[in-house]
N, CA and C of each residue as an Amber inpcrd file, in Angstrom:
protein
   207
 -21.7990000 -16.9180000 -13.2950000 -21.5210000 -16.2430000 -12.5110000
 -22.9540000 -16.2260000 -11.5800000 -23.1060000 -16.5960000 -10.3490000
 -24.1540000 -16.5600000  -9.3900000 -24.3840000 -15.6670000  -8.4650000
 -25.5550000 -15.5050000  -7.6210000 -25.3520000 -14.3430000  -6.8800000
 -24.1190000 -14.0990000  -5.9480000 -23.6390000 -15.6940000  -5.5900000
 -22.4840000 -15.7110000  -4.6150000 -21.1390000 -15.2030000  -4.9650000
 -21.1550000 -15.2110000  -6.2950000 -20.1470000 -14.2470000  -6.7560000
 -20.1530000 -12.7520000  -6.8520000 -21.5500000 -12.3580000  -7.3640000
 -21.7520000 -11.0410000  -7.2340000 -21.4140000 -10.4500000  -5.9770000
 -21.9080000 -11.3250000  -4.8140000 -21.7090000 -10.5890000  -3.9610000
 -20.1640000 -10.7390000  -2.8400000 -19.5480000 -11.5220000  -3.7640000
 -17.8840000 -11.4500000  -3.2760000 -17.5370000 -10.2960000  -4.1600000
 -17.9070000 -10.0930000  -5.0660000 -17.5040000  -9.0790000  -5.8990000
 -17.5780000  -7.6420000  -5.2420000 -18.9040000  -7.1980000  -4.5590000
 -19.3330000  -6.4690000  -4.0470000 -18.3730000  -6.0970000  -2.7740000
 -18.4440000  -7.2200000  -2.2430000 -17.7690000  -7.4130000  -0.6140000
 -16.0930000  -6.7900000  -1.1680000 -15.6210000  -7.5980000  -2.0680000
 -14.2130000  -7.2510000  -2.4480000 -13.9060000  -5.6720000  -2.5140000
 -14.9490000  -4.9050000  -3.2180000 -15.1440000  -3.5320000  -3.8050000
 -15.1240000  -2.4130000  -2.4020000 -16.4280000  -3.3600000  -1.9200000
 -15.9590000  -2.5300000  -0.3110000 -15.1940000  -2.4580000   0.4220000
 -14.5770000  -3.4940000   0.4160000 -13.3470000  -3.5930000   1.4900000
 -12.3060000  -2.6830000   0.8880000 -11.9270000  -2.6290000  -0.5210000
 -10.9090000  -2.1660000  -1.2470000 -11.2880000  -0.2280000  -0.7080000
 -12.4670000  -0.0350000  -1.1520000 -12.8630000   1.2590000  -1.2720000
 -12.6800000   1.6600000   0.5220000 -12.8310000   0.7920000   1.4670000
 -13.0000000   1.1990000   2.9840000 -11.0760000   1.3280000   3.1570000
 -10.2200000   0.3740000   2.6890000  -8.9470000   0.8120000   2.8900000
  -8.3770000   1.9750000   2.2670000  -9.0090000   2.4590000   1.1420000
  -8.4090000   3.3650000  -0.0480000  -8.5260000   4.7410000   0.6900000
 -10.2670000   4.7340000   1.7550000 -10.2170000   5.6700000   2.5200000
  -9.8460000   5.9550000   3.8810000  -9.4760000   4.8090000   4.4840000
  -8.3480000   4.5710000   5.3660000  -7.4320000   5.4290000   5.6060000
  -7.0690000   5.2600000   4.3760000  -5.2020000   5.4150000   3.9420000
  -5.4340000   7.0770000   3.8010000  -6.4170000   7.5450000   3.1280000
  -6.8820000   8.9270000   3.1820000  -6.8190000   9.6320000   4.5100000
  -7.7720000   9.2770000   5.1810000  -7.9430000   9.5960000   6.5270000
  -6.4280000   9.4510000   7.4810000  -5.8720000   8.4440000   7.4800000
  -4.3820000   8.7000000   7.7950000  -3.6910000   9.6430000   7.4870000
  -3.5340000   9.8210000   6.6670000  -2.6850000  10.8690000   5.6780000
  -3.5060000  12.2700000   6.1420000  -4.7660000  12.4540000   6.4040000
  -4.9980000  13.7800000   6.8520000  -4.6520000  14.3240000   8.3360000
  -4.9850000  12.9240000   9.0130000  -4.4400000  12.9900000  10.5310000
  -3.2090000  13.2850000  10.7640000  -2.1580000  12.9410000   9.9800000
  -1.0040000  13.2350000   9.9250000  -0.6180000  14.4630000   9.4890000
  -1.2250000  14.9510000   8.5100000  -0.9890000  16.2740000   8.1260000
  -1.5430000  17.4750000   8.5790000  -2.4830000  17.3260000   9.6570000
  -3.3640000  17.7870000  11.0440000  -2.0060000  18.1250000  11.9280000
  -1.4300000  16.9010000  12.5420000  -0.6710000  16.7780000  13.5120000
   0.6370000  17.3220000  13.0500000   1.1880000  17.6800000  11.8440000
   2.3860000  18.2970000  11.3360000   1.9050000  19.7640000  11.5770000
   0.3880000  19.9920000  11.1480000   0.0380000  21.8220000  11.3520000
   0.2670000  21.7530000  12.6010000  -0.1520000  21.3210000  13.9180000
  -0.0530000  21.6340000  15.2190000   1.1630000  21.6730000  15.3110000
   2.0420000  21.0520000  15.1330000   3.8500000  20.8500000  15.4830000
   4.4250000  22.2490000  14.4730000   3.7260000  22.7150000  13.5770000
   4.5840000  23.6470000  13.0640000   5.1800000  23.3730000  11.5930000
   4.9100000  21.8480000  11.5500000   5.8010000  21.6140000  10.2510000
   5.0950000  21.5520000   8.9100000   3.7790000  22.0500000   9.0020000
   2.8330000  21.8870000   8.0760000   3.5430000  22.3040000   6.7350000
   3.4800000  21.8960000   5.3330000   3.7760000  22.7750000   4.4340000
   5.3110000  22.6830000   3.8260000   6.0230000  21.8050000   4.8300000
   7.9040000  21.6050000   4.4870000   7.9400000  19.8670000   4.3630000
   8.3310000  19.6450000   3.3950000   8.8600000  18.3300000   2.6650000
   9.2270000  17.5910000   3.5330000   9.1590000  16.4580000   3.9610000
   9.1160000  15.6540000   4.8600000  10.9290000  14.6980000   4.6680000
  11.0290000  14.9810000   3.0830000  12.6020000  14.2150000   2.9310000
  13.2440000  15.2040000   2.7110000  13.2870000  16.5090000   2.1570000
  14.4610000  17.5570000   1.9420000  14.3040000  18.7430000   3.0220000
  13.4240000  19.1140000   3.3800000  12.9500000  19.9800000   4.5850000
  12.3640000  21.4740000   3.4960000  12.2550000  21.5080000   1.9790000
  12.0600000  22.6220000   1.3810000  10.4580000  23.0080000   1.6420000
   9.9920000  23.9460000   1.2940000   8.5620000  24.2560000   1.5560000
   7.8410000  23.2790000   0.3790000   6.6620000  22.7450000   0.6370000
   5.7210000  22.1340000  -0.3680000   5.1270000  23.4100000  -1.0950000
   4.9370000  23.5130000  -2.2710000   4.4610000  24.4390000  -3.1420000
   3.2510000  24.4050000  -3.1060000   2.6830000  25.9380000  -3.0230000
   1.4490000  26.1280000  -2.8280000   0.4150000  25.3250000  -3.6050000
   0.5060000  25.1650000  -4.7810000  -0.4990000  24.9720000  -5.9060000
  -0.6880000  23.2980000  -5.1550000   0.5700000  22.4250000  -4.9220000
   0.4250000  20.8900000  -4.5260000  -0.2870000  20.8170000  -2.9810000
  -0.2720000  22.0090000  -2.1630000  -1.0870000  21.5040000  -0.8910000
  -2.3570000  21.8690000  -1.3580000  -2.7540000  22.9930000  -2.2290000
  -3.7660000  23.2830000  -2.5470000  -4.8120000  22.0940000  -3.2700000
  -4.0540000  21.1540000  -4.0640000  -4.6610000  19.9900000  -4.7920000
  -4.6150000  18.9080000  -3.8200000  -3.4770000  18.7800000  -3.0560000
  -3.7790000  17.7600000  -1.9490000  -3.1350000  18.0740000  -0.5050000
  -4.2580000  18.5490000   0.2500000  -3.6260000  19.2740000   1.5680000
  -2.8670000  18.5900000   2.5290000  -2.8720000  17.0640000   2.6930000
  -2.3680000  16.1810000   3.0780000  -0.9250000  15.6830000   2.5040000
  -0.6490000  16.6330000   1.4910000   0.7310000  16.0910000   1.0940000
   1.6870000  16.8140000   1.8610000   2.8390000  15.6700000   2.4020000
   3.7220000  15.8360000   3.3050000   5.5680000  15.7270000   2.6370000
   5.2640000  15.7660000   1.0370000   6.6760000  16.0860000   0.4580000
   6.3910000  16.5440000  -0.3430000   7.0060000  17.0330000  -1.3050000
   7.3090000  18.2350000  -2.2870000   7.1300000  17.5050000  -3.5050000
   6.9520000  17.8160000  -4.7080000   6.9250000  17.1180000  -5.6720000
   7.8030000  15.9910000  -6.1910000   9.0700000  16.2760000  -5.7430000
  10.4050000  15.4740000  -6.5080000  10.6500000  14.6790000  -5.4390000
   9.5710000  14.6810000  -4.3530000   9.7530000  13.4570000  -3.5620000
   8.5300000  12.6720000  -3.0230000   7.5520000  12.7520000  -4.1540000
   6.1620000  11.9170000  -4.0870000   6.2840000  10.4530000  -3.2500000
   5.2130000  10.6460000  -2.5640000   4.9080000   9.0510000  -1.6180000
   3.8680000   8.2370000  -2.2040000
């Protein structure tokens, strides 16, 4: 393994971290939009309330435990 390989691995790690963070940011923005619309805390699939514990653990959750995404 040379320096080029190590740099490629570092770059791949950075790109993966960026993609993961971008996905999380998108989910948070979606949850904020649902809050503005008055739909926050309601499952997008079944329309039932999302349990408080799930929202405390994942405030950006848009589905109940029965319909994870």
